[in-house]
C-alpha positions as a Markdown table, in Angstrom:
| # | Residue | x | y | z |
|---|---|---|---|---|
| 1 | Met | -2.2 | -35.7 | -1.0 |
| 2 | Ala | -3.9 | -37.8 | 1.8 |
| 3 | Ser | -5.3 | -35.6 | 4.5 |
| 4 | Arg | -3.0 | -36.3 | 7.4 |
| 5 | Thr | 0.1 | -36.1 | 4.9 |
| 6 | Arg | -1.1 | -32.9 | 3.9 |
| 7 | Leu | -1.5 | -31.6 | 7.4 |
| 8 | Thr | 2.1 | -32.7 | 8.2 |
| 9 | Val | 3.6 | -31.1 | 5.3 |
| 10 | Ala | 1.6 | -27.9 | 6.1 |
| 11 | Val | 2.9 | -27.9 | 9.8 |
| 12 | Ala | 6.3 | -28.6 | 8.5 |
| 13 | Leu | 6.1 | -25.9 | 6.0 |
| 14 | Ala | 4.7 | -23.3 | 8.1 |
| 15 | Ser | 7.2 | -23.8 | 10.9 |
| 16 | Val | 10.0 | -23.5 | 8.2 |
| 17 | Leu | 8.7 | -20.1 | 6.6 |
| 18 | Ile | 8.0 | -18.5 | 10.2 |
| 19 | Tyr | 11.7 | -19.5 | 11.1 |
| 20 | Val | 13.0 | -18.0 | 7.8 |
| 21 | Tyr | 10.8 | -15.0 | 7.7 |
| 22 | Leu | 10.4 | -13.9 | 11.3 |
| 23 | Pro | 13.0 | -11.1 | 11.0 |
| 24 | Thr | 11.3 | -9.9 | 7.6 |
| 25 | Leu | 7.7 | -9.9 | 9.6 |
| 26 | Leu | 9.2 | -8.0 | 12.4 |
| 27 | Trp | 10.5 | -5.5 | 10.0 |
| 28 | Leu | 7.3 | -5.1 | 8.4 |
| 29 | Gly | 5.5 | -4.8 | 11.8 |
| 30 | Arg | 7.7 | -1.8 | 12.7 |
| 31 | Gln | 7.1 | 0.0 | 9.3 |
| 32 | Trp | 3.3 | -0.6 | 9.6 |
| 33 | Leu | 3.0 | 0.1 | 13.5 |
| 34 | Gly | 6.1 | 1.9 | 14.3 |
| 35 | Ala | 4.0 | 4.7 | 16.0 |
| 36 | Gly | 1.7 | 2.2 | 17.9 |
| 37 | Leu | -1.4 | 0.1 | 17.1 |
| 38 | Phe | -3.9 | 2.0 | 15.1 |
| 39 | Val | -1.7 | 5.4 | 15.1 |
| 40 | Tyr | -1.5 | 6.6 | 11.7 |
| 41 | Gln | 1.6 | 8.7 | 10.8 |
| 42 | Ala | 1.9 | 10.3 | 7.3 |
| 43 | Gln | 5.2 | 9.2 | 6.5 |
| 44 | Asn | 5.0 | 5.4 | 7.0 |
| 45 | Trp | 2.8 | 2.6 | 5.5 |
| 46 | Ser | 0.2 | 2.4 | 8.3 |
| 47 | His | -2.2 | 1.0 | 5.7 |
| 48 | Gly | -0.3 | -2.3 | 5.8 |
| 49 | Pro | -2.5 | -4.2 | 8.5 |
| 50 | Ile | -5.7 | -3.1 | 6.3 |
| 51 | Val | -4.3 | -4.7 | 3.3 |
| 52 | Val | -3.4 | -8.1 | 5.3 |
| 53 | Ile | -7.1 | -8.1 | 6.5 |
| 54 | Met | -8.3 | -7.3 | 2.8 |
| 55 | Met | -6.2 | -10.3 | 1.7 |
| 56 | Gly | -7.9 | -12.5 | 4.4 |
| 57 | Tyr | -11.2 | -11.3 | 3.2 |
| 58 | Leu | -10.7 | -12.0 | -0.3 |
| 59 | Leu | -9.5 | -15.6 | 0.5 |
| 60 | Trp | -12.5 | -16.1 | 2.5 |
| 61 | Arg | -14.8 | -15.0 | -0.2 |
| 62 | Gly | -13.1 | -17.6 | -2.6 |
| 63 | Arg | -13.2 | -20.4 | 0.0 |
| 64 | Ala | -16.0 | -22.3 | -2.0 |
| 65 | Glu | -13.8 | -22.6 | -5.0 |
| 66 | Pro | -12.6 | -26.3 | -5.6 |
| 67 | Ala | -9.3 | -27.2 | -4.6 |
| 68 | Arg | -6.6 | -28.2 | -7.3 |
| 69 | Pro | -3.3 | -28.7 | -5.8 |
| 70 | Ser | -0.3 | -28.2 | -8.2 |
| 71 | Leu | 3.3 | -28.9 | -7.6 |
| 72 | Trp | 4.1 | -25.8 | -9.4 |
| 73 | Gly | 3.9 | -24.2 | -6.0 |
| 74 | Val | 7.5 | -25.8 | -5.0 |
| 75 | Pro | 9.3 | -23.6 | -7.7 |
| 76 | Leu | 7.3 | -20.6 | -6.4 |
| 77 | Ile | 8.3 | -21.1 | -2.8 |
| 78 | Leu | 11.9 | -21.9 | -3.7 |
| 79 | Gly | 12.1 | -18.7 | -6.0 |
| 80 | Gly | 10.6 | -16.6 | -3.1 |
| 81 | Ile | 13.1 | -18.0 | -0.5 |
| 82 | Gly | 16.1 | -17.4 | -3.0 |
| 83 | Leu | 14.7 | -13.6 | -3.4 |
| 84 | His | 14.6 | -13.6 | 0.2 |
| 85 | Leu | 18.1 | -14.6 | 0.8 |
| 86 | Ala | 19.2 | -11.9 | -1.6 |
| 87 | Gly | 17.5 | -9.4 | 0.4 |
| 88 | Val | 19.3 | -10.6 | 3.4 |
| 89 | Ser | 22.5 | -10.7 | 1.3 |
| 90 | Leu | 22.1 | -7.4 | 0.2 |
| 91 | Glu | 20.8 | -5.9 | 3.4 |
| 92 | Ala | 17.7 | -4.8 | 1.6 |
| 93 | Pro | 14.8 | -5.8 | 3.8 |
| 94 | Tyr | 12.2 | -4.6 | 1.2 |
| 95 | Leu | 13.4 | -7.4 | -1.1 |
| 96 | Ser | 12.6 | -9.8 | 1.5 |
| 97 | Ala | 9.2 | -8.5 | 2.1 |
| 98 | Tyr | 8.5 | -8.7 | -1.6 |
| 99 | Ser | 9.5 | -12.1 | -1.6 |
| 100 | Leu | 6.8 | -13.0 | 0.4 |
| 101 | Val | 4.3 | -12.9 | -2.6 |
| 102 | Pro | 5.9 | -15.7 | -4.6 |
| 103 | Val | 5.9 | -17.8 | -1.3 |
| 104 | Phe | 2.4 | -17.0 | -0.6 |
| 105 | Leu | 1.3 | -17.8 | -4.2 |
| 106 | Gly | 3.5 | -21.1 | -3.9 |
| 107 | Val | 1.9 | -22.3 | -0.8 |
| 108 | Val | -1.5 | -21.5 | -2.2 |
| 109 | Ser | -0.8 | -23.5 | -5.3 |
| 110 | Leu | 0.8 | -26.4 | -3.4 |
| 111 | Phe | -2.5 | -26.8 | -1.4 |
| 112 | Phe | -5.0 | -25.4 | -3.1 |
| 113 | Gly | -4.1 | -24.6 | -6.7 |
| 114 | Ile | -3.9 | -21.2 | -8.4 |
| 115 | Ser | -6.8 | -19.1 | -9.7 |
| 116 | Ser | -7.6 | -15.2 | -9.9 |
| 117 | Arg | -9.4 | -15.5 | -6.6 |
| 118 | Arg | -6.2 | -16.9 | -5.1 |
| 119 | Val | -3.7 | -14.9 | -6.9 |
| 120 | Ile | -5.1 | -11.4 | -6.5 |
| 121 | Pro | -4.6 | -11.3 | -2.6 |
| 122 | Gly | -1.1 | -12.2 | -3.0 |
| 123 | Leu | -0.4 | -9.4 | -5.5 |
| 124 | Leu | -2.3 | -6.8 | -3.3 |
| 125 | Phe | 0.4 | -7.6 | -0.7 |
| 126 | Leu | 2.6 | -5.7 | -2.6 |
| 127 | Met | 1.0 | -2.5 | -2.1 |
| 128 | Ala | 1.6 | -3.2 | 1.7 |
| 129 | Val | 5.4 | -3.4 | 1.3 |
| 130 | Pro | 7.4 | -0.1 | 1.8 |
| 131 | Phe | 8.8 | 1.1 | -1.3 |
| 132 | Pro | 12.7 | 1.8 | -1.2 |
| 133 | Val | 12.8 | 5.5 | -0.7 |
| 134 | Thr | 15.2 | 7.4 | -3.2 |
| 135 | Glu | 15.9 | 10.9 | -4.4 |
| 136 | Trp | 15.9 | 9.7 | -7.9 |
| 137 | Gly | 13.2 | 8.1 | -10.0 |
| 138 | Val | 9.6 | 8.3 | -9.6 |
| 139 | Ile | 9.3 | 8.9 | -5.9 |
| 140 | Gly | 11.8 | 11.8 | -6.2 |
| 141 | Leu | 9.7 | 13.3 | -9.3 |
| 142 | Leu | 6.7 | 13.2 | -7.2 |
| 143 | Ala | 8.2 | 14.9 | -4.3 |
| 144 | Gln | 9.2 | 17.8 | -6.6 |
| 145 | Val | 5.6 | 17.9 | -7.8 |
| 146 | Val | 4.3 | 18.1 | -4.2 |
| 147 | Ala | 6.9 | 21.2 | -3.4 |
| 148 | Val | 5.8 | 23.1 | -6.4 |
| 149 | Ala | 2.2 | 22.6 | -6.2 |
| 150 | Ser | 1.9 | 23.1 | -2.4 |
| 151 | Val | 3.9 | 26.4 | -2.7 |
| 152 | Phe | 1.7 | 27.6 | -5.3 |
| 153 | Leu | -1.5 | 26.8 | -3.5 |
| 154 | Ser | -0.3 | 28.0 | 0.1 |
| 155 | Arg | 0.6 | 31.4 | -1.8 |
| 156 | Leu | -3.0 | 31.6 | -3.0 |
| 157 | Ala | -4.0 | 31.2 | 0.7 |
| 158 | Gly | -1.9 | 34.2 | 1.6 |
| 159 | Ala | 1.0 | 32.2 | 3.3 |
| 160 | Pro | 4.6 | 33.9 | 3.0 |
| 161 | Val | 6.1 | 31.0 | 1.5 |
| 162 | Leu | 9.3 | 30.7 | -0.8 |
| 163 | Arg | 10.8 | 28.0 | -2.5 |
| 164 | Gln | 14.4 | 26.8 | -3.3 |
| 165 | Gly | 14.3 | 23.5 | -5.0 |
| 166 | Gln | 12.4 | 21.1 | -2.5 |
| 167 | Thr | 13.2 | 23.2 | 0.5 |
| 168 | Ile | 10.3 | 25.4 | 1.5 |
| 169 | Phe | 10.6 | 28.5 | 3.7 |
| 170 | Val | 7.8 | 29.8 | 5.8 |
| 171 | Gly | 9.0 | 33.0 | 7.4 |
| 172 | Pro | 11.8 | 31.7 | 9.7 |
| 173 | Asp | 10.9 | 28.0 | 9.6 |
| 174 | Glu | 11.9 | 25.8 | 6.7 |
| 175 | Tyr | 10.4 | 22.4 | 5.3 |
| 176 | Leu | 12.2 | 19.9 | 3.1 |
| 177 | Val | 9.9 | 18.0 | 0.9 |
| 178 | Ala | 11.9 | 14.7 | 1.1 |
| 179 | Pro | 10.9 | 11.7 | -0.9 |
| 180 | Leu | 9.0 | 10.2 | 2.3 |
| 181 | Cys | 6.7 | 13.4 | 1.5 |
| 182 | Ser | 6.2 | 12.4 | -2.3 |
| 183 | Gly | 2.7 | 11.0 | -1.7 |
| 184 | Phe | 3.6 | 7.7 | -2.9 |
| 185 | Asn | 2.2 | 5.9 | 0.4 |
| 186 | Phe | -1.1 | 8.0 | -0.2 |
| 187 | Ile | -1.2 | 6.4 | -3.5 |
| 188 | Met | -0.3 | 2.8 | -2.7 |
| 189 | Ala | -3.1 | 3.2 | 0.2 |
| 190 | Leu | -5.8 | 4.3 | -2.2 |
| 191 | Leu | -4.9 | 1.5 | -4.6 |
| 192 | Ala | -4.8 | -1.0 | -1.8 |
| 193 | Leu | -8.3 | -0.3 | -0.7 |
| 194 | Val | -10.1 | 1.1 | -3.6 |
| 195 | Leu | -9.0 | -1.4 | -6.3 |
| 196 | Pro | -10.1 | -4.7 | -4.1 |
| 197 | Leu | -13.6 | -3.0 | -3.6 |
| 198 | Leu | -14.1 | -2.5 | -7.4 |
| 199 | Tyr | -13.1 | -6.0 | -7.9 |
| 200 | Leu | -15.2 | -7.4 | -5.4 |
| 201 | Arg | -18.1 | -5.4 | -7.1 |
| 202 | Gly | -17.3 | -7.1 | -10.2 |
| 203 | Ala | -15.5 | -4.2 | -12.1 |
| 204 | Ser | -14.3 | -5.0 | -15.6 |
| 205 | Leu | -10.6 | -5.4 | -16.4 |
| 206 | Lys | -10.9 | -2.2 | -18.2 |
| 207 | Thr | -12.2 | -0.3 | -15.2 |
| 208 | Leu | -9.5 | -1.8 | -12.9 |
| 209 | Ala | -6.8 | -0.7 | -15.5 |
| 210 | Ala | -8.4 | 2.9 | -15.5 |
| 211 | Gly | -8.3 | 3.0 | -11.5 |
| 212 | Leu | -4.4 | 2.5 | -12.1 |
| 213 | Leu | -4.2 | 6.0 | -13.8 |
| 214 | Trp | -6.9 | 8.1 | -11.8 |
| 215 | Leu | -6.4 | 6.9 | -8.3 |
| 216 | Pro | -2.7 | 8.0 | -8.2 |
| 217 | Ala | -3.8 | 11.6 | -9.2 |
| 218 | Val | -6.4 | 11.5 | -6.2 |
| 219 | Gly | -3.7 | 10.3 | -4.0 |
| 220 | Met | -1.3 | 13.2 | -5.2 |
| 221 | Ala | -3.8 | 15.8 | -4.8 |
| 222 | Ala | -4.6 | 14.8 | -1.2 |
| 223 | Lys | -0.9 | 15.0 | -0.3 |
| 224 | Ile | -0.6 | 18.3 | -2.0 |
| 225 | Ala | -3.5 | 19.6 | -0.2 |
| 226 | Leu | -1.9 | 18.3 | 3.2 |
| 227 | Val | 1.5 | 19.8 | 2.6 |
| 228 | Ser | -0.4 | 23.2 | 1.7 |
| 229 | Ala | -2.6 | 23.1 | 4.8 |
| 230 | Ile | 0.7 | 22.7 | 6.9 |
| 231 | Leu | 2.3 | 25.5 | 5.2 |
| 232 | Val | -0.6 | 28.1 | 5.7 |
| 233 | Leu | -1.0 | 26.8 | 9.4 |
| 234 | Thr | 2.7 | 27.3 | 10.3 |
| 235 | Pro | 2.6 | 31.1 | 10.9 |
| 236 | Trp | -0.4 | 30.5 | 13.2 |
| 237 | Leu | 0.5 | 27.5 | 15.1 |
| 238 | Gly | 4.2 | 27.3 | 14.8 |
| 239 | Gln | 6.1 | 24.6 | 13.1 |
| 240 | Asp | 6.3 | 22.0 | 16.1 |
| 241 | Thr | 2.5 | 22.0 | 16.3 |
| 242 | Ala | 2.1 | 22.0 | 12.4 |
| 243 | Leu | 4.6 | 19.1 | 12.1 |
| 244 | Met | 2.7 | 17.1 | 14.9 |
| 245 | Leu | -0.5 | 17.8 | 13.1 |
| 246 | Tyr | 1.0 | 16.5 | 9.9 |
| 247 | His | 2.4 | 13.2 | 11.1 |
| 248 | Arg | -0.8 | 12.4 | 13.1 |
| 249 | Trp | -4.2 | 13.7 | 12.7 |
| 250 | Leu | -4.0 | 16.1 | 9.4 |
| 251 | Gly | -2.4 | 13.2 | 7.8 |
| 252 | Leu | -5.2 | 10.7 | 8.5 |
| 253 | Ala | -7.8 | 13.4 | 7.7 |
| 254 | Phe | -6.5 | 14.1 | 4.4 |
| 255 | Tyr | -5.9 | 10.6 | 3.5 |
| 256 | Leu | -9.6 | 9.8 | 4.4 |
| 257 | Gly | -10.7 | 12.6 | 2.4 |
| 258 | Gly | -8.8 | 11.4 | -0.7 |
| 259 | Leu | -10.4 | 8.1 | -0.3 |
| 260 | Gly | -14.1 | 9.8 | 0.0 |
| 261 | Val | -13.1 | 11.5 | -3.3 |
| 262 | Ala | -12.2 | 8.1 | -4.9 |
| 263 | Leu | -15.5 | 6.5 | -3.8 |
| 264 | Leu | -17.5 | 9.5 | -4.8 |
| 265 | Ile | -15.9 | 9.5 | -8.3 |
| 266 | Ile | -16.8 | 5.7 | -8.3 |
| 267 | Thr | -20.5 | 6.8 | -7.6 |
| 268 | Leu | -20.9 | 9.8 | -9.6 |
| 269 | Val | -19.2 | 8.3 | -12.8 |
| 270 | Lys | -21.3 | 5.4 | -12.6 |
| 271 | Val | -18.4 | 2.9 | -13.0 |
| 272 | Pro | -19.4 | -0.1 | -15.0 |
| 273 | Phe | -19.3 | -3.4 | -13.4 |
| 274 | Arg | -19.9 | -7.0 | -14.5 |
| 275 | Asn | -20.8 | -10.3 | -12.5 |
| 276 | Pro | -18.0 | -12.8 | -12.8 |
| 277 | Pro | -19.3 | -16.5 | -12.6 |
| 278 | Leu | -17.0 | -17.0 | -9.5 |
| 279 | Leu | -18.8 | -14.3 | -7.6 |
| 280 | Asn | -22.1 | -15.8 | -8.4 |
| 281 | Thr | -21.3 | -19.2 | -7.0 |
| 282 | Leu | -20.3 | -17.7 | -3.7 |
| 283 | Pro | -23.1 | -17.6 | -0.9 |
């Protein structure tokens, strides 16, 4: 594809995709930054912008890889737009957001070609898309685990707590451990930050697969510790103050604590790494 023709196609395609996906991008922005720029809230997906930055960095690291444009990008783009239209029809914005992944891979394939260094940033974006919250399935089960474990820990700390299902009573105050409190966003945020770090350091495929197992455990432990802390603080500070802390400062603090534990595990266990040829060819 001649450079001038390539530029014309790129501009035209970008214009169409921006027009088609603008509502979806605005929806994602509200999910990521609903509380304001760089304001963390425990119940949303505030790590989304960090994932986008990480995607850009991974693409930049792979800039030296030779371009091998492929027309296989066309069906990927069309398939992604089809999924987007299905999301619009079903009023399921998360489907439209997920459709950005095949569209991204299609665009990359059409102009540069497909390789692991270009596919991984696209797959990473999946961790930035808010998962549909439901009372059933894995997220509902995680919420139950958080409720049971946090009550157990807060009782050990002397808090006067009672539990009925996923409702927790602290004296006259009550909390509902809803699916939004399941810790799923903690898990996805840890995966989105630690797995790329392992990849950049040349972690083996076995190591990356193991990360899919132990990183969720770290995320759940951080969420349980956070909810337990709120239950313990409620009799002292009151429910309103405790909730404010939960949604702002303590949520961020406990997430960063989980991230620190994950990095400490990598250091102490001496996670094995390799040196992929692609990494060696980059400056």
